[in-house]
C-alpha positions as CSV (number, residue, x, y, z in Angstrom):
1,M,24.3,6.1,2.6
2,K,26.8,6.6,-0.2
3,K,26.8,9.8,-2.2
4,D,24.8,9.6,-5.5
5,D,27.3,8.5,-8.0
6,G,24.9,8.4,-10.9
7,N,24.1,4.8,-10.2
8,K,21.5,5.4,-7.5
9,V,18.0,4.4,-8.4
10,Y,15.4,6.6,-6.6
11,I,12.4,4.8,-5.2
12,F,9.2,6.7,-5.8
13,D,6.5,5.0,-3.7
14,T,2.9,5.4,-4.9
15,T,1.2,3.0,-2.5
16,L,-0.9,5.8,-1.1
17,R,-1.9,7.1,-4.6
18,D,-1.9,4.4,-7.3
19,G,-1.9,1.6,-4.8
20,E,-4.9,2.9,-3.0
21,Q,-6.9,2.9,-6.3
22,C,-6.9,-0.9,-6.1
23,P,-10.6,-2.0,-5.6
24,G,-11.2,-2.5,-1.9
25,A,-7.9,-0.9,-0.8
26,T,-9.2,2.5,0.3
27,M,-7.5,3.8,3.5
28,N,-8.8,6.4,5.9
29,L,-6.7,9.4,7.0
30,H,-5.1,7.8,10.0
31,E,-4.2,4.6,8.0
32,K,-2.6,6.7,5.3
33,L,-0.5,8.5,7.9
34,E,0.7,5.3,9.5
35,V,1.7,3.9,6.1
36,A,3.5,7.2,5.2
37,R,5.5,7.0,8.5
38,Q,6.5,3.5,7.7
39,L,7.6,4.5,4.2
40,A,9.8,7.1,5.9
41,R,11.3,4.3,8.0
42,L,11.8,2.3,4.9
43,Q,13.6,5.3,3.5
44,V,11.9,5.6,0.2
45,D,13.0,8.8,-1.7
46,I,9.6,10.1,-2.7
47,I,6.1,9.4,-1.3
48,E,3.3,10.1,-3.7
49,A,0.7,10.9,-1.1
50,G,-2.3,11.4,-3.2
51,F,-4.3,13.3,-5.9
52,P,-5.5,16.4,-4.0
53,I,-8.0,17.6,-6.6
54,A,-9.8,14.2,-6.5
55,S,-11.5,14.7,-3.2
56,P,-11.3,16.6,0.1
57,G,-10.1,13.4,1.7
58,D,-7.1,13.1,-0.7
59,F,-6.3,16.8,-0.1
60,E,-6.3,16.4,3.7
61,A,-4.2,13.2,3.4
62,V,-1.5,15.0,1.3
63,K,-1.6,18.0,3.7
64,L,-1.3,15.9,6.9
65,I,1.6,13.8,5.5
66,S,3.3,17.0,4.4
67,E,3.0,18.4,7.9
68,T,4.0,15.3,9.7
69,V,6.4,13.1,7.8
70,D,10.1,14.0,7.6
71,G,12.7,12.5,5.3
72,P,11.2,11.6,1.9
73,T,10.0,14.1,-0.6
74,V,6.2,14.4,-0.5
75,C,4.6,14.3,-4.0
76,A,1.1,15.1,-5.2
77,L,-0.5,14.2,-8.5
78,A,-2.1,16.8,-10.8
79,R,-3.5,16.9,-14.4
80,I,-2.1,19.5,-16.7
81,K,-4.7,21.9,-15.4
82,E,-4.0,25.0,-13.3
83,K,-6.8,24.2,-10.8
84,D,-5.2,20.7,-10.2
85,I,-1.7,22.1,-9.8
86,E,-2.8,25.0,-7.5
87,C,-4.7,22.4,-5.3
88,A,-1.6,20.2,-5.2
89,G,0.6,23.2,-4.3
90,R,-1.7,24.2,-1.4
91,A,-1.7,20.6,-0.1
92,L,2.1,20.3,-0.3
93,A,2.7,23.7,1.2
94,P,3.8,22.4,4.7
95,A,6.3,19.9,3.3
96,R,10.0,20.4,3.7
97,S,10.7,18.7,0.4
98,K,7.9,18.7,-2.1
99,R,7.2,17.6,-5.7
100,I,4.3,18.2,-8.1
101,H,3.7,15.3,-10.5
102,T,1.7,16.5,-13.5
103,F,0.6,14.3,-16.3
104,S,-0.9,14.2,-19.7
105,S,-0.8,11.4,-22.4
106,G,1.4,10.4,-25.2
107,S,-0.5,8.0,-27.4
108,D,-2.8,9.1,-30.2
109,I,-5.6,6.8,-28.9
110,H,-5.6,8.8,-25.5
111,L,-5.2,12.2,-27.1
112,E,-8.0,11.6,-29.6
113,S,-10.6,9.6,-27.7
114,M,-10.0,10.7,-24.1
115,M,-8.3,14.1,-24.0
116,R,-9.7,15.5,-27.2
117,M,-6.6,17.4,-28.3
118,T,-3.9,17.3,-31.0
119,R,-0.3,16.5,-30.4
120,D,0.7,20.1,-30.7
121,E,-2.0,21.2,-28.2
122,N,-0.7,18.5,-25.8
123,I,2.8,19.9,-26.0
124,R,1.6,23.5,-25.4
125,Q,-0.6,22.6,-22.5
126,S,2.0,20.3,-20.9
127,V,4.7,23.1,-21.1
128,A,2.3,25.6,-19.6
129,A,1.5,23.2,-16.8
130,V,5.1,22.6,-15.9
131,T,5.8,26.3,-16.0
132,F,2.8,27.0,-13.7
133,A,3.9,24.2,-11.3
134,R,7.3,25.8,-10.9
135,G,5.6,28.6,-9.1
136,F,5.0,26.1,-6.2
137,T,8.2,24.1,-6.3
138,D,11.3,23.5,-8.4
139,D,10.9,19.7,-8.2
140,I,8.5,18.9,-11.1
141,E,7.8,15.5,-12.5
142,Y,6.0,15.1,-15.8
143,S,4.4,11.9,-17.2
144,A,2.8,11.1,-20.5
145,Q,0.4,8.2,-20.1
146,D,0.5,5.2,-22.4
147,T,4.0,5.8,-23.7
148,T,4.4,2.1,-24.7
149,R,1.7,2.6,-27.4
150,S,3.0,6.0,-28.5
151,D,5.1,7.3,-31.4
152,R,8.7,7.5,-30.1
153,V,9.6,10.5,-32.2
154,Y,6.6,12.5,-30.8
155,L,7.5,11.4,-27.2
156,A,11.0,12.7,-27.6
157,E,9.6,16.0,-28.8
158,L,7.1,16.2,-25.9
159,Y,9.6,15.2,-23.2
160,T,12.2,17.6,-24.5
161,A,9.7,20.5,-24.4
162,V,8.6,19.9,-20.8
163,A,12.2,19.4,-19.7
164,E,13.2,22.7,-21.2
165,A,10.3,24.2,-19.4
166,G,11.7,23.0,-16.1
167,A,10.5,19.4,-15.5
168,T,13.3,17.7,-13.5
169,T,12.0,14.1,-13.7
170,L,10.6,12.6,-16.9
171,N,8.4,9.6,-16.2
172,I,7.8,7.0,-19.0
173,P,4.7,5.0,-17.9
174,D,3.6,1.7,-19.2
175,T,0.1,2.6,-18.1
176,V,-1.7,-0.5,-19.5
177,G,1.0,-3.0,-18.8
178,Y,1.5,-3.7,-22.5
179,A,5.3,-3.7,-22.8
180,I,7.8,-6.6,-22.7
181,P,11.3,-6.0,-21.2
182,G,13.3,-5.9,-24.4
183,E,11.2,-3.3,-26.2
184,Y,10.6,-1.3,-23.0
185,G,14.3,-1.1,-22.5
186,E,14.8,0.1,-26.1
187,L,12.2,2.8,-25.6
188,I,13.9,4.1,-22.5
189,A,17.3,4.0,-24.1
190,Y,15.9,5.9,-27.1
191,L,14.5,8.7,-24.9
192,V,17.6,8.9,-22.7
193,E,19.6,9.5,-25.9
194,S,17.1,11.8,-27.6
195,V,16.1,14.2,-24.8
196,K,19.2,16.4,-24.7
197,V,18.4,18.4,-21.5
198,P,21.1,18.1,-18.9
199,G,20.2,17.0,-15.3
200,V,16.8,15.3,-15.9
201,I,16.1,12.0,-14.3
202,F,14.2,9.4,-16.3
203,S,11.6,7.5,-14.3
204,V,9.4,4.4,-15.1
205,H,6.0,3.5,-13.9
206,C,5.0,-0.1,-14.9
207,H,1.7,-1.9,-14.5
208,N,1.6,-5.6,-14.0
209,D,-1.1,-6.7,-16.5
210,L,1.2,-9.2,-18.1
211,G,3.1,-9.9,-14.9
212,L,6.1,-8.0,-16.2
213,A,6.1,-4.8,-14.1
214,V,9.3,-5.6,-12.2
215,A,11.1,-7.1,-15.2
216,N,10.2,-4.0,-17.3
217,S,11.4,-1.7,-14.5
218,L,14.7,-3.4,-14.3
219,A,15.1,-3.4,-18.1
220,A,14.5,0.4,-17.9
221,V,17.2,0.8,-15.2
222,Q,19.7,-1.1,-17.4
223,A,18.8,1.4,-20.2
224,G,19.4,4.4,-18.1
225,A,16.3,5.1,-16.0
226,R,17.2,6.2,-12.4
227,Q,13.8,6.2,-10.7
228,I,11.3,3.4,-10.3
229,E,7.7,4.1,-9.3
230,C,6.4,1.2,-7.3
231,T,4.1,0.1,-4.5
232,V,4.4,-2.1,-1.4
233,N,3.2,-5.6,-2.1
234,G,2.7,-4.5,-5.8
235,I,-0.8,-3.3,-5.1
236,G,-2.6,-1.0,-7.5
237,E,-5.1,-0.7,-10.3
238,R,-6.0,-3.9,-12.2
239,A,-3.2,-6.4,-11.7
240,G,-1.2,-3.9,-9.7
241,N,2.1,-2.0,-10.0
242,C,5.8,-2.8,-9.9
243,S,6.4,-4.4,-6.5
244,L,8.8,-2.3,-4.4
245,E,10.2,-5.2,-2.4
246,E,10.9,-7.3,-5.5
247,A,12.5,-4.4,-7.5
248,V,14.7,-3.3,-4.6
249,M,15.9,-6.7,-3.6
250,A,16.6,-7.6,-7.2
251,M,18.9,-4.5,-7.4
252,K,20.5,-5.4,-4.1
253,T,20.9,-9.1,-4.7
254,R,22.1,-8.7,-8.3
255,A,24.2,-5.5,-7.9
256,D,26.9,-7.4,-9.7
257,S,24.9,-7.4,-12.9
258,L,22.7,-4.3,-12.6
259,K,25.5,-2.1,-11.0
260,V,23.0,0.2,-9.3
261,W,22.0,0.8,-5.7
262,T,19.1,2.3,-3.7
263,G,18.9,4.0,-0.3
264,I,16.2,1.7,1.0
265,N,16.5,0.3,4.5
266,T,15.6,-3.2,3.4
267,A,15.3,-4.5,7.0
268,E,12.0,-2.5,7.1
269,I,10.5,-4.3,4.0
270,M,8.6,-7.1,5.8
271,R,7.2,-4.7,8.4
272,S,6.1,-2.4,5.5
273,S,4.4,-5.3,3.7
274,R,2.5,-6.4,6.7
275,L,1.4,-2.9,7.6
276,V,0.1,-2.2,4.1
277,S,-1.6,-5.6,4.0
278,R,-3.4,-4.9,7.3
279,M,-4.4,-1.4,6.4
280,T,-5.8,-2.3,3.0
281,G,-7.3,-5.7,3.9
282,L,-5.4,-7.2,0.9
283,T,-3.8,-10.5,1.8
284,V,-0.3,-11.2,0.5
285,Q,-0.2,-14.5,-1.4
286,R,1.9,-17.1,0.4
287,N,4.3,-17.7,-2.5
288,K,4.9,-14.1,-3.3
289,A,8.6,-13.2,-3.7
290,I,10.4,-11.6,-0.8
291,V,7.4,-11.0,1.5
292,G,5.2,-14.1,1.1
293,A,4.9,-16.6,4.0
294,N,6.7,-19.2,1.9
295,A,9.5,-16.9,0.6
296,F,12.0,-18.4,3.1
297,A,10.3,-21.7,3.9
298,H,11.8,-25.0,2.9
299,E,9.9,-28.3,2.9
300,S,11.7,-30.5,0.5
301,G,14.0,-33.0,2.3
302,I,16.9,-32.2,-0.1
303,H,16.4,-28.5,0.4
304,Q,16.2,-28.8,4.2
305,D,19.4,-30.9,4.2
306,G,21.2,-28.3,2.0
307,M,19.9,-25.4,4.3
308,L,21.2,-27.1,7.4
309,K,24.7,-27.5,5.8
310,N,24.8,-24.0,4.4
311,P,21.8,-21.6,3.9
312,M,23.5,-20.3,0.7
313,N,22.7,-23.6,-0.9
314,Y,19.1,-22.5,-1.4
315,E,18.8,-18.9,-0.3
316,I,20.1,-16.1,-2.4
317,M,19.4,-13.5,0.3
318,R,19.3,-13.6,4.1
319,P,15.8,-13.4,5.7
320,E,17.2,-10.8,8.0
321,D,18.0,-8.5,5.1
322,V,14.3,-7.9,4.6
323,G,13.3,-7.9,8.2
324,V,12.4,-11.6,8.6
325,A,13.8,-12.7,11.9
326,G,12.9,-15.4,14.3
327,T,9.7,-14.6,16.1
328,D,10.9,-15.0,19.6
329,L,8.9,-14.6,22.8
330,V,9.0,-10.9,23.6
331,L,6.7,-10.2,26.4
332,G,4.6,-12.1,29.0
333,K,1.5,-11.6,31.1
334,H,3.7,-10.2,33.9
335,S,5.1,-7.5,31.7
336,G,4.2,-3.9,32.5
337,R,3.1,-0.9,30.4
338,H,6.6,0.5,30.4
339,A,8.2,-2.7,29.0
340,L,5.4,-2.9,26.4
341,K,5.9,0.8,25.4
342,K,9.7,0.3,25.0
343,H,9.2,-2.8,22.8
344,I,6.6,-1.1,20.6
345,E,9.0,1.8,20.1
346,K,11.7,-0.8,19.2
347,L,9.3,-2.1,16.5
348,G,9.1,1.4,15.1
349,F,5.7,2.5,16.4
350,A,4.8,5.6,18.4
351,L,1.6,5.4,20.4
352,E,-0.4,8.1,22.3
353,A,-1.2,7.3,26.0
354,D,-4.8,6.2,25.2
355,E,-3.6,3.9,22.4
356,L,-0.9,2.4,24.6
357,Q,-3.5,1.7,27.3
358,A,-5.9,0.1,24.8
359,L,-3.0,-2.0,23.4
360,Y,-2.0,-3.0,27.0
361,N,-5.5,-4.2,27.8
362,R,-5.7,-6.3,24.7
363,F,-2.2,-7.6,25.3
364,K,-3.2,-8.8,28.7
365,E,-6.2,-10.6,27.3
366,L,-4.1,-12.2,24.7
367,C,-1.6,-13.4,27.3
368,D,-4.4,-15.4,29.0
369,K,-5.1,-17.2,25.7
370,K,-1.6,-17.8,24.3
371,K,1.5,-19.3,25.7
372,V,3.7,-17.1,23.4
373,V,3.1,-13.6,22.3
374,Y,4.9,-12.6,19.1
375,D,5.7,-9.2,17.4
376,D,3.1,-10.0,14.8
377,D,0.4,-10.5,17.5
378,L,1.2,-7.0,18.8
379,I,1.1,-5.4,15.3
380,A,-2.3,-7.1,14.6
381,I,-3.7,-5.6,17.8
382,M,-2.3,-2.2,17.0
383,Q,-4.0,-2.2,13.6
384,E,-7.3,-3.0,15.2
385,Q,-6.8,-0.3,17.9
386,A,-5.6,2.4,15.5
387,R,-7.0,5.9,16.1
388,D,-9.6,7.1,13.6
389,V,-10.4,3.6,12.5
390,P,-14.3,3.8,12.3
391,R,-15.9,1.9,15.2
392,V,-19.7,2.3,15.1
393,Y,-20.2,-1.2,16.5
394,T,-17.9,-3.2,18.7
395,L,-18.0,-6.9,19.7
396,D,-18.9,-7.2,23.4
397,Y,-19.6,-10.9,23.7
398,M,-20.2,-14.0,21.6
399,H,-20.9,-17.6,22.2
400,V,-21.1,-20.3,19.5
401,S,-22.4,-23.8,19.9
402,A,-21.8,-26.4,17.1
403,G,-21.3,-30.1,17.0
404,T,-22.1,-33.3,15.2
405,G,-25.8,-33.6,14.8
406,S,-26.6,-30.2,16.2
407,V,-27.6,-26.9,14.5
408,P,-24.8,-24.3,14.7
409,T,-26.1,-21.4,16.8
410,A,-24.4,-18.1,17.7
411,T,-25.3,-15.6,20.4
412,V,-23.7,-12.1,19.8
413,R,-23.8,-8.9,21.9
414,L,-22.7,-5.7,20.2
415,K,-22.1,-2.2,21.6
416,K,-23.0,1.0,19.9
417,D,-22.1,4.1,21.8
418,D,-23.6,3.4,25.3
419,K,-26.2,0.9,24.1
420,V,-26.0,-2.9,24.1
421,F,-27.8,-5.1,21.6
422,Q,-28.0,-8.9,21.7
423,D,-29.5,-11.6,19.5
424,A,-29.0,-15.1,18.4
425,S,-29.3,-17.0,15.1
426,T,-28.6,-20.4,13.5
427,G,-26.7,-20.9,10.3
428,D,-25.0,-23.4,8.0
429,G,-21.9,-23.3,10.3
430,P,-20.6,-21.3,13.2
431,V,-19.3,-18.5,11.1
432,D,-22.4,-18.2,9.0
433,A,-24.6,-18.1,12.2
434,T,-22.4,-15.4,13.7
435,L,-22.5,-13.2,10.6
436,K,-26.3,-13.6,10.4
437,V,-26.7,-12.3,14.0
438,I,-24.6,-9.3,13.2
439,D,-26.8,-8.5,10.2
440,R,-30.0,-8.9,12.4
441,I,-28.7,-6.6,15.1
442,T,-27.4,-3.9,12.8
443,G,-30.2,-4.1,10.3
444,I,-27.6,-3.9,7.5
445,E,-27.2,-7.1,5.4
446,G,-23.9,-7.7,3.7
447,K,-23.1,-10.2,1.1
448,L,-19.8,-12.0,1.8
449,E,-17.9,-12.2,-1.5
450,D,-14.6,-13.5,-0.2
451,F,-13.3,-15.1,3.0
452,S,-9.8,-16.2,3.8
453,L,-7.9,-17.3,6.9
454,Q,-4.2,-17.4,7.6
455,A,-2.1,-17.8,10.8
456,V,-0.3,-14.6,11.8
457,T,2.2,-16.4,14.0
458,K,3.3,-20.0,14.6
459,G,2.2,-22.7,17.0
460,E,-1.1,-24.3,18.1
461,D,-2.3,-21.1,19.7
462,A,-1.4,-18.9,16.7
463,V,-3.5,-15.8,16.1
464,G,-5.7,-16.4,13.1
465,E,-6.2,-13.5,10.7
466,V,-9.5,-13.5,8.7
467,S,-9.7,-11.3,5.6
468,V,-13.2,-10.6,4.1
469,R,-14.7,-8.7,1.2
470,V,-18.3,-7.7,1.9
471,N,-20.7,-6.2,-0.6
472,Y,-23.2,-3.7,0.7
473,Q,-25.6,-3.0,-2.2
474,G,-22.7,-2.6,-4.7
475,D,-20.2,-1.0,-2.3
476,V,-17.5,-3.6,-1.7
477,V,-15.4,-3.2,1.5
478,S,-12.3,-5.2,2.5
479,A,-11.4,-5.7,6.1
480,K,-9.5,-8.0,8.5
481,G,-9.9,-9.3,12.0
482,S,-7.7,-11.4,14.2
483,S,-8.1,-13.6,17.2
484,T,-6.9,-17.0,18.6
485,D,-10.5,-18.1,17.9
486,I,-11.3,-18.3,14.2
487,V,-15.0,-17.6,14.6
488,E,-14.2,-14.5,16.7
489,A,-11.7,-13.4,14.1
490,A,-14.4,-13.7,11.4
491,A,-16.8,-11.7,13.5
492,K,-14.3,-8.9,14.0
493,A,-13.4,-8.8,10.3
494,Y,-17.1,-8.6,9.4
495,L,-17.7,-5.9,11.9
496,N,-14.7,-4.0,10.7
497,A,-16.0,-4.1,7.2
498,L,-19.4,-2.9,8.4
499,N,-17.8,0.0,10.3
500,R,-15.8,1.0,7.3
501,F,-18.9,1.0,5.2
502,L,-20.8,3.1,7.7
503,F,-17.9,5.5,8.0
504,R,-17.6,5.8,4.2
505,S,-21.3,6.4,3.8
506,E,-21.3,9.1,6.4
507,R,-18.2,10.8,4.9
508,N,-19.8,10.7,1.4
509,R,-22.9,12.5,2.8
510,Q,-20.8,15.1,4.5
511,M,-18.3,15.8,1.8
512,A,-19.1,17.6,-1.4
513,E,-16.8,15.4,-3.3
514,E,-15.6,16.4,-6.7
515,A,-15.7,13.9,-9.6
516,V,-12.5,11.8,-9.8
517,P,-10.6,13.1,-12.8
518,E,-10.3,10.8,-15.8
519,G,-7.0,9.2,-16.8
520,Q,-4.1,8.7,-14.4
521,P,-0.6,7.2,-15.1
């Protein structure tokens, strides 16, 4: 990596904080740690690991990531309140490199109707918060929400005050996704010119309500910003955040125009995308830039002819640059545990002995069903076998009968602890019959709100991945399941959703959760 020459754009990843706020995207402790480890392999500069004051679960996640993950700076979010900042400081204590990100607001509508304070009070409290935060770390980021609907002169006064108090990064959020690139770039340029405090880095945090988060972020970079806050796959509240993969590859592909660079290991982009998709249960649309299934696919005859003659005819970047390589046969049914372990390590995953054994058992089962086993098959199995993923019920056996003129019938056997439960049911189709049996056995009825299927790998024997969103009396849970059998994949996804719901319900009973603070950038 070249030395920072003033043209490096720091990548601040908020997948685990803002991204996880996306409805249905909540991750458990183990899943957050796995994502954080992958973000370290991706070589993001800062990981915003959570909002410690929001809940004991967030506190533990930030603390565990601080203890475990090396490389990136670990960041925690806090309001401009001493109790928030102190909580963030305690959670970050084990981190080798740490940052506290404290925030207020900049727009009059926020100050008057939400925060109940004047402009002057906001400056005083923000300065006090930055000063207090410096007792825990010298790396302090400050954000004023809703800057794109704020008075520019006031923003310059506010940001100057907090920078003089010791804030090292000044974040200018487009909290509601209101800006368009030209005016956002002008705002950033104005603040870069107006805030006369040496050494501060200007950052941007753009939401995608108008589909402009990446465009706004790049306009800000051209105006002098040197940090982009983003998420893998662009997940986040409402329409999401600036997409990490799109912003990074735009800066890499168009370095001739933007004249900036990042430290991202772009070969890890696709793996990061797939991991976040599986951990959150949020499917990546096929035509999404960079990481969608169609991003490097060519169907038009003219395009195929051009690609065969020279890939540069229709591709502005190499698939290998983002980690998209040919999915070759990697292992077979005669492969042993050692070979599997070495290959998994090559993919960037570290497994404990019990996890490796569970993966090996599933791998052998898959070898009997498929002619070819791909990396994505293994990754799908690992996600299902991940430690700490709640597993109250497991699928032990299922048989489905359906045909022309017959009533679809499913027989399912589930295991809970050492007990086995079996039942059968009919339905409108094989999937409907299967899900009805699961409801009957568990006594918990879920309402299926969304169901989608996609192939994880290629070929007639491809593993199918089913994504579901299930409503349990107002609590909506997302989950995935995979199998070479579509109905079995649906059953696994539905069970995973049920297990997540049961885990979440139990956790809510055990934890004395504090109310989630209002207003976040």
